[in-house]
Structure formats: structure tokens, C-alpha cells
C-alpha positions as CSV (number, residue, x, y, z in Angstrom):
1,X,109.3,-15.2,1.9
2,X,108.3,-13.3,-1.3
3,X,107.3,-16.5,-3.0
4,X,105.1,-17.5,-0.1
5,X,103.3,-14.1,-0.1
6,X,102.9,-14.4,-3.9
7,X,101.2,-17.8,-3.5
8,X,99.0,-16.4,-0.7
9,X,98.1,-13.4,-2.8
10,X,97.0,-15.6,-5.6
11,X,95.0,-17.9,-3.3
12,X,93.2,-14.9,-1.7
13,X,92.6,-13.4,-5.1
14,X,90.9,-16.6,-6.2
15,X,88.7,-16.6,-3.1
16,X,87.8,-12.9,-3.6
17,X,87.0,-13.6,-7.2
18,X,84.4,-16.2,-6.2
19,X,82.9,-13.8,-3.6
20,X,82.8,-11.1,-6.3
21,X,80.9,-13.5,-8.6
22,X,78.3,-14.3,-5.9
23,X,77.7,-10.6,-5.1
24,X,77.3,-9.8,-8.8
25,X,74.7,-12.6,-8.9
26,X,73.0,-11.2,-5.8
27,X,72.8,-7.7,-7.2
28,X,71.5,-8.8,-10.6
29,X,68.9,-11.1,-9.1
30,X,67.8,-8.6,-6.5
31,X,67.2,-5.9,-9.1
32,X,65.4,-8.4,-11.3
33,X,63.2,-9.4,-8.4
34,X,62.3,-5.8,-7.4
35,X,61.4,-5.1,-11.0
36,X,59.5,-8.3,-11.9
37,X,57.8,-9.3,-8.6
38,X,54.0,-8.7,-8.7
39,X,52.6,-6.0,-6.5
40,X,49.6,-6.4,-4.2
41,X,47.8,-3.5,-5.8
42,X,48.5,-4.2,-9.5
43,X,46.3,-7.0,-11.0
44,X,43.2,-7.4,-13.2
45,X,40.4,-7.8,-10.6
46,X,37.5,-10.2,-11.3
47,X,36.4,-10.7,-7.8
48,X,32.6,-10.4,-7.3
49,X,32.2,-11.8,-3.8
50,X,33.2,-10.6,-0.3
51,X,33.7,-13.7,1.9
52,X,34.2,-13.2,5.6
53,X,37.7,-12.7,6.7
54,X,38.9,-13.6,10.2
55,X,42.0,-11.6,11.1
56,X,44.0,-13.6,13.6
57,X,46.2,-11.3,15.7
58,X,48.4,-12.9,18.3
59,X,50.1,-10.6,20.8
60,X,52.5,-11.1,23.8
61,X,53.6,-8.0,25.7
62,X,52.8,-5.7,22.8
63,X,51.4,-2.7,24.7
64,X,53.7,-0.4,22.6
65,X,52.2,-1.5,19.3
66,X,48.9,-3.2,19.7
67,X,46.6,-0.1,19.6
68,X,48.2,1.1,16.4
69,X,47.8,-2.3,14.8
70,X,44.1,-2.5,15.8
71,X,43.4,1.0,14.7
72,X,44.8,0.3,11.3
73,X,42.7,-2.9,11.0
74,X,39.5,-1.3,12.1
75,X,40.0,1.4,9.5
76,X,39.8,-1.2,6.7
77,X,37.4,-0.4,3.8
78,X,36.5,-4.1,3.5
79,X,33.1,-4.6,5.1
80,X,33.0,-8.3,6.0
81,X,35.7,-9.1,8.6
82,X,36.3,-9.8,12.2
83,X,39.5,-9.5,14.3
84,X,40.4,-12.3,16.7
85,X,42.9,-10.6,19.1
86,X,44.7,-13.2,21.2
87,X,46.5,-12.3,24.4
88,X,49.4,-14.7,24.7
89,X,50.0,-14.7,28.5
90,X,51.1,-11.0,28.4
91,X,52.5,-9.5,31.6
92,X,51.9,-5.9,30.5
93,X,48.7,-4.0,29.4
94,X,48.3,-5.9,26.1
95,X,45.3,-7.8,27.2
96,X,43.7,-4.8,28.8
97,X,44.1,-2.7,25.6
98,X,42.6,-5.6,23.5
99,X,39.7,-5.9,25.8
100,X,39.0,-2.2,25.6
101,X,38.8,-2.4,21.8
102,X,36.5,-5.4,22.1
103,X,34.2,-3.5,24.3
104,X,34.0,-0.6,21.9
105,X,33.7,-2.5,18.6
106,X,31.9,-5.8,18.1
107,X,34.2,-6.7,15.2
108,X,37.0,-7.3,17.8
109,X,36.9,-10.6,19.6
110,X,39.3,-10.8,22.5
111,X,40.7,-14.2,23.4
112,X,42.9,-15.0,26.4
113,X,45.0,-18.0,25.3
114,X,45.5,-20.8,27.9
115,X,49.1,-21.5,29.0
116,X,50.9,-23.1,26.1
117,X,51.6,-26.8,26.2
118,X,55.3,-27.8,26.5
119,X,55.5,-29.0,22.9
120,X,54.2,-25.7,21.4
121,X,56.0,-22.5,20.5
122,X,54.0,-19.6,22.1
123,X,53.0,-17.7,18.9
124,X,51.9,-20.9,17.2
125,X,49.7,-21.8,20.1
126,X,48.1,-18.3,20.1
127,X,47.5,-18.5,16.4
128,X,45.8,-21.9,16.8
129,X,43.6,-20.5,19.6
130,X,42.6,-17.7,17.2
131,X,41.7,-20.2,14.5
132,X,39.4,-22.1,16.9
133,X,37.4,-18.9,17.3
134,X,37.5,-17.7,13.7
135,X,34.2,-17.7,11.7
136,X,35.6,-16.6,8.3
137,X,36.2,-18.7,5.2
138,X,39.4,-16.7,4.8
139,X,42.0,-16.4,7.6
140,X,44.4,-13.5,7.6
141,X,47.4,-13.7,10.0
142,X,49.3,-10.7,11.1
143,X,51.6,-9.5,13.9
144,X,50.9,-6.9,16.6
145,X,53.8,-4.7,15.5
146,X,52.3,-4.4,11.9
147,X,50.4,-1.4,10.6
148,X,48.0,-1.8,7.5
149,X,46.8,0.8,5.0
150,X,43.0,0.9,4.8
151,X,42.7,-1.0,1.5
152,X,45.0,-4.0,2.3
153,X,42.2,-6.5,3.1
154,X,40.2,-5.5,0.0
155,X,43.2,-5.8,-2.2
156,X,44.3,-9.1,-0.7
157,X,40.9,-10.7,-1.0
158,X,40.4,-9.5,-4.6
159,X,43.9,-10.7,-5.5
160,X,43.3,-14.1,-4.0
161,X,39.9,-14.6,-5.7
162,X,40.9,-13.1,-9.1
163,X,43.8,-15.6,-9.4
164,X,41.9,-18.4,-7.7
165,X,44.7,-18.7,-5.1
166,X,44.7,-20.8,-1.9
167,X,47.1,-18.5,-0.1
168,X,48.7,-15.0,-0.6
169,X,51.5,-13.4,1.3
170,X,52.8,-9.9,1.0
171,X,56.4,-8.5,1.5
172,X,56.0,-5.7,4.0
173,X,58.0,-2.5,4.4
174,X,60.4,-3.4,7.1
175,X,60.8,-0.7,9.7
176,X,64.2,-0.3,11.3
177,X,63.9,1.4,14.6
178,X,67.5,1.4,15.8
179,X,71.0,1.8,14.3
180,X,72.0,-1.9,14.6
181,X,68.9,-3.0,12.6
182,X,69.5,-0.2,10.0
183,X,73.0,-1.4,9.2
184,X,72.4,-5.1,9.5
185,X,69.0,-5.8,7.8
186,X,70.0,-4.6,4.3
187,X,73.0,-7.0,4.2
188,X,71.0,-9.8,5.6
189,X,68.0,-9.1,3.2
190,X,70.4,-9.1,0.2
191,X,71.8,-12.4,1.2
192,X,68.4,-14.0,1.8
193,X,66.6,-12.4,-1.1
194,X,67.6,-15.0,-3.7
195,X,66.1,-17.8,-1.6
196,X,62.8,-16.3,-0.5
197,X,62.1,-13.8,-3.3
198,X,58.6,-13.7,-5.0
199,X,60.2,-15.0,-8.2
200,X,61.1,-18.3,-6.4
201,X,58.0,-18.6,-4.3
202,X,55.7,-18.0,-7.3
203,X,57.6,-20.5,-9.5
204,X,55.7,-23.9,-9.4
205,X,58.9,-25.7,-10.4
206,X,60.7,-24.4,-7.3
207,X,60.1,-26.1,-3.9
208,X,60.5,-22.9,-1.9
209,X,57.4,-21.7,-0.1
210,X,57.3,-18.9,2.4
211,X,54.9,-16.7,4.3
212,X,55.7,-13.3,5.9
213,X,54.2,-13.4,9.4
214,X,53.2,-9.8,9.2
215,X,50.7,-10.6,6.4
216,X,49.4,-13.7,4.8
217,X,45.8,-14.7,3.9
218,X,44.8,-18.3,3.4
219,X,41.6,-20.2,2.8
220,X,40.2,-22.1,5.7
221,X,40.2,-25.3,3.7
222,X,43.9,-24.9,2.8
223,X,44.9,-24.0,6.3
224,X,43.2,-27.1,7.7
225,X,44.5,-29.4,4.9
226,X,48.2,-28.6,5.9
227,X,47.5,-29.2,9.6
228,X,46.9,-25.6,10.8
229,X,49.5,-24.2,13.2
230,X,49.3,-27.5,15.0
231,X,51.4,-28.9,12.2
232,X,54.1,-26.4,12.8
233,X,53.7,-26.2,16.6
234,X,57.5,-26.7,17.2
235,X,58.7,-24.1,14.7
236,X,60.4,-20.8,15.8
237,X,60.0,-19.6,12.2
238,X,56.4,-20.8,11.9
239,X,55.4,-18.5,9.0
240,X,58.2,-19.8,6.8
241,X,57.4,-23.4,7.8
242,X,53.7,-23.0,7.2
243,X,54.3,-21.4,3.8
244,X,56.6,-24.4,3.0
245,X,53.9,-26.9,3.8
246,X,51.4,-25.1,1.6
247,X,53.9,-25.1,-1.4
248,X,54.8,-28.7,-0.7
249,X,51.2,-29.8,-0.8
250,X,50.9,-28.0,-4.2
251,X,48.3,-25.5,-3.2
252,X,48.2,-22.3,-5.3
253,X,50.1,-19.7,-3.4
254,X,51.6,-16.3,-4.4
255,X,53.9,-13.8,-2.9
256,X,53.5,-10.1,-3.8
257,X,55.2,-6.9,-2.9
258,X,53.2,-5.0,-0.3
259,X,55.6,-2.4,0.9
260,X,53.1,0.4,0.0
261,X,50.4,-1.1,2.2
262,X,52.0,-2.9,5.1
263,X,54.6,-1.7,7.6
264,X,56.2,-4.2,9.9
265,X,58.9,-4.0,12.6
266,X,61.7,-6.6,12.1
267,X,63.7,-5.9,15.2
268,X,63.3,-3.4,17.9
269,X,66.9,-3.1,19.4
270,X,70.2,-4.9,19.4
271,X,68.9,-7.7,21.7
272,X,65.9,-8.6,19.6
273,X,68.1,-8.4,16.4
274,X,70.6,-10.8,18.0
275,X,67.9,-13.3,19.0
276,X,66.2,-12.9,15.6
277,X,69.4,-13.9,13.8
278,X,69.8,-16.9,16.1
279,X,66.1,-17.9,15.5
280,X,66.7,-18.0,11.8
281,X,69.6,-20.4,12.0
282,X,68.3,-23.0,14.5
283,X,65.8,-24.7,12.2
284,X,68.4,-24.9,9.5
285,X,70.7,-26.7,12.0
286,X,68.1,-29.3,12.8
287,X,67.4,-29.9,9.2
288,X,71.0,-30.5,8.2
289,X,73.8,-30.0,10.8
290,X,76.6,-30.1,8.2
291,X,74.6,-27.8,5.9
292,X,74.2,-25.3,8.8
293,X,77.9,-25.2,9.5
294,X,78.6,-24.7,5.8
295,X,76.0,-21.9,5.7
296,X,77.6,-20.1,8.6
297,X,81.0,-20.5,6.8
298,X,79.5,-19.2,3.6
299,X,77.9,-16.2,5.4
300,X,81.3,-15.4,7.0
301,X,83.1,-15.4,3.7
302,X,80.4,-13.6,1.7
303,X,79.5,-10.8,4.3
304,X,82.7,-10.3,6.3
305,X,85.9,-11.8,4.6
306,X,86.1,-9.1,1.9
307,X,86.6,-6.5,4.6
308,X,88.6,-8.7,7.0
309,X,91.2,-9.2,4.2
310,X,91.8,-5.4,3.7
311,X,94.7,-5.1,6.2
312,X,96.5,-8.0,4.5
313,X,95.9,-6.6,1.0
314,X,97.2,-3.2,2.0
315,X,100.1,-4.0,4.3
316,X,101.3,-7.6,3.6
317,X,100.4,-8.4,0.0
318,X,102.6,-5.7,-1.5
319,X,105.7,-7.3,0.1
320,X,105.6,-9.8,-2.8
321,X,106.6,-7.0,-5.1
322,X,105.2,-8.7,-8.2
323,X,102.0,-9.0,-10.4
324,X,100.1,-10.8,-7.6
325,X,100.0,-7.6,-5.6
326,X,98.1,-5.7,-8.3
327,X,95.7,-8.6,-8.9
328,X,94.9,-8.9,-5.2
329,X,94.3,-5.1,-4.7
330,X,92.2,-4.8,-7.9
331,X,89.9,-7.7,-6.9
332,X,89.8,-6.6,-3.3
333,X,88.7,-3.1,-4.2
334,X,86.2,-4.3,-6.7
335,X,84.6,-6.8,-4.3
336,X,84.3,-4.3,-1.4
337,X,82.7,-1.8,-3.8
338,X,80.3,-4.4,-5.1
339,X,79.3,-5.5,-1.5
340,X,78.6,-1.9,-0.6
341,X,76.8,-1.2,-3.8
342,X,74.5,-4.2,-3.4
343,X,73.8,-3.2,0.2
344,X,73.0,0.3,-0.8
345,X,70.5,-0.9,-3.4
346,X,68.8,-3.0,-0.8
347,X,68.7,0.0,1.5
348,X,67.1,2.1,-1.2
349,X,64.7,-0.4,-2.8
350,X,64.1,-2.9,0.0
351,X,64.1,-1.4,3.4
352,X,63.8,2.3,2.4
353,X,66.7,3.4,4.5
354,X,69.6,5.8,3.7
355,X,72.0,4.1,1.3
356,X,74.8,5.6,3.5
357,X,74.2,2.7,6.0
358,X,75.9,0.5,3.4
359,X,79.2,2.0,4.7
360,X,78.7,0.0,7.9
361,X,78.7,-3.3,5.9
362,X,81.8,-4.6,7.7
363,X,80.1,-4.3,11.1
364,X,76.8,-5.8,9.8
365,X,78.8,-8.7,8.3
366,X,80.4,-9.4,11.6
367,X,77.1,-9.2,13.5
368,X,75.3,-11.6,11.2
369,X,78.2,-14.1,11.1
370,X,78.5,-14.1,14.9
371,X,74.7,-14.4,15.4
372,X,74.5,-17.4,13.1
373,X,77.6,-19.0,14.5
374,X,76.4,-18.5,18.1
375,X,73.1,-20.2,17.2
376,X,74.6,-23.4,15.9
377,X,77.2,-23.6,18.7
378,X,74.3,-23.4,21.2
379,X,72.2,-25.8,19.2
380,X,75.0,-28.4,19.3
381,X,75.2,-28.0,23.1
382,X,71.4,-28.2,23.5
383,X,71.2,-24.5,24.4
384,X,68.3,-22.1,24.1
385,X,67.1,-19.1,22.2
386,X,64.9,-16.3,23.6
387,X,61.9,-15.1,21.6
388,X,59.1,-12.9,22.8
389,X,60.1,-13.1,26.4
390,X,60.2,-16.9,26.4
391,X,63.2,-19.2,26.3
392,X,63.1,-22.3,24.0
393,X,65.6,-25.1,24.0
394,X,66.8,-25.8,20.5
395,X,65.3,-29.3,20.6
396,X,61.8,-27.6,20.5
397,X,62.5,-26.5,17.0
398,X,63.4,-29.6,15.0
399,X,61.9,-29.0,11.6
400,X,63.2,-27.3,8.5
401,X,62.4,-23.9,7.0
402,X,61.2,-24.5,3.5
């Protein structure tokens, strides 16, 4: 019996050692990224022109947020822009609010999107309808639950022109409205940071491309060259897919930190958080089914296993009564502390929340793991995911996130 526990202790110690190494990498890379990633407002400006910008703003049932977003856009200090506000079949007062702004300010063009075709995701269809009405040489896409500081368009255009870019996206300050998002987003952001950080997106030798749906600006020529939103019409994570197509086509794109200028809501309650997690995983499943299962397993081990093993390490492991007990406990404590430290850093530097939320890391690890697992189980059964009050079968999202 004692020999079996000793062997188990050593096996678990090896697993924890690997998890510790991964979290050490996450923490180092995350700090490096926060320090070295370019900022929207810091650059040598050489822009001397002010091309017309068409802000494309799709909205579905956004009466809670749409006025705040429109107010922040109309307060921009950039002079040459229009706002194409698209009502995507809303059942609340979203369309009415948009229309009232259009009546008061000629810069706002209100568009009522026709019912979406069966082979389109709703937001993608609305963005495409906005593009059809856009007059600008530059297209700026944003979300209805996003708020912009007055200089954001000026800075984005100057940044784009000064570096001769084809597209620019900015990392927003993510607003966490509820307890579940506050405890879950930091852990999820830490895990995803290494894949979609500005350091990777801005590296021409790395294939990763990504747009944040809350803010990206792209030249009309580039947008049309990659197929517009029509080219990603099936995608539930359309911003990531469109950014991937831009990078794949070798256009000049850049990701900058824009937390000081853009506030965006990632999830509004537990229900939208849950569906948001599922929405992230389904395109991965259709790109590579085996890879999706391995990713869910990896997420489970990285985010949840260090805490799930604590009862064993405290109550069962010591029964071996030898050196394996001390090794297991030491690695266990070090790994748990490192997970919480990394999450606390993300809370402080990434999502601007109280680092004390890192104490809920065991709960957030369980929520993320279950959300991802539930998505691929439903994907395998041909199930559906709800997003923005619509239900999509997983077969409607068959393309990869880049």
C-alpha cells in the first residue's frame, strides 16, 4: 500500500512539475507582453491626411448600451467620419434609439438589416450590411457595448497612416459586470494571452492574426481583398477569423494596447459568460477535433488540476511516509501559489480588477473547463450554441480561429 502511494506521489509530482513550468512561462510571457506591447497613443506621428472613416456599429437588442456607445462616438475629435448603425432584427428599443440619433445628427446613418440568410451568423450579416452603406476609405468596426474616449479615432488613423498599415486593432479594457466574469476572465485571459498577444500578432514570422471586435480599423481595399465579412459569414468568432485572413494574406496589421481609450463588456452575466466560453471552443473543434479534445484536457490540467489534487496531497499522500510526501507537497504548494500569482497579475494589469479575485481560481478553472468540455460534446452531437439571442447549430461554424 505504501509503495503504491509512493509511486502515485511521484507520478503526481511529475504532472505538477509540468504544470508549474507552464504557469511560469505564462507569467513571464504575460509580463513581457504588458511591458513591450505597443500602445495606441505612443508612436511618432507622421500622418498629414484625414481620410473619411466609416464606423460600422452592428447592434441586436442593445438598448442598455447603444446610447452610451453612440454618445462616445459622436464626441470624437476626428472631423471626417460617419457612423453606420445597423439594427440587427432587435426586439427591444435598439432600432428606435438608433433612429433618434440619426434624426438629430446627420453623421449617423441608421440601417435596418434584412433578415439574415441561413448560412450567415447574425453579426457578420449586420457588419456586411453596414459595409454596403459605408462611404469611407477606412472602415472601423466596433460593438454596441463598447465606449470610446474622444481621441480614439484620431489616434487610430494617425497610427495606421504613420506606420503605413492595412489594419489596426486595439486591446480594450474589458469590463467585468458580475462576480462570475470577475473571477473567470483573468484566468482565461492568462491562458489565452500567449496565443493572441500583440507580440505574436505583430510578428511577421508568426501566423497568428487576430482582431478585437470592440475595435479594429481596416482600409477598404484590404477588407475587400480578404472577402469582407462575407468571407467569414459562418464564423461565431468572426473578429478572430477576419484578423487571421488579413495576416494570412500578408497585409500589414498591428495590435496595440488600447485599454486607456476603449472600454468593452466581455460578458454580462453567468449565462452570457457560459455561452461565450462555448463560442470560443466550437471553431477549434471544427478545425481539428482531436486537437480540441486535447485542448480541453490541457485546460483542465492547467486551470483546475492543481487545486483538485489538494485533498489527495493533504490527506492521502502523507500515508506513504517517505520522501515522496515532501516532494509532492512542495510542488503542490508552489504550483497553486504560482497559479494564483499569475491570475492576480492579470487581474491587476489586464482586466483592472481586484487581485483578490485570484483566490477564486479553483472555481474559475472549473467553469472554464466545463464550458469548453460542454461545447465539444455538443459539437460532436450536432448541438447548438446561443449567441446574441440566436441559436446556431455547430455545423454553421466550420472554420478555424487563426
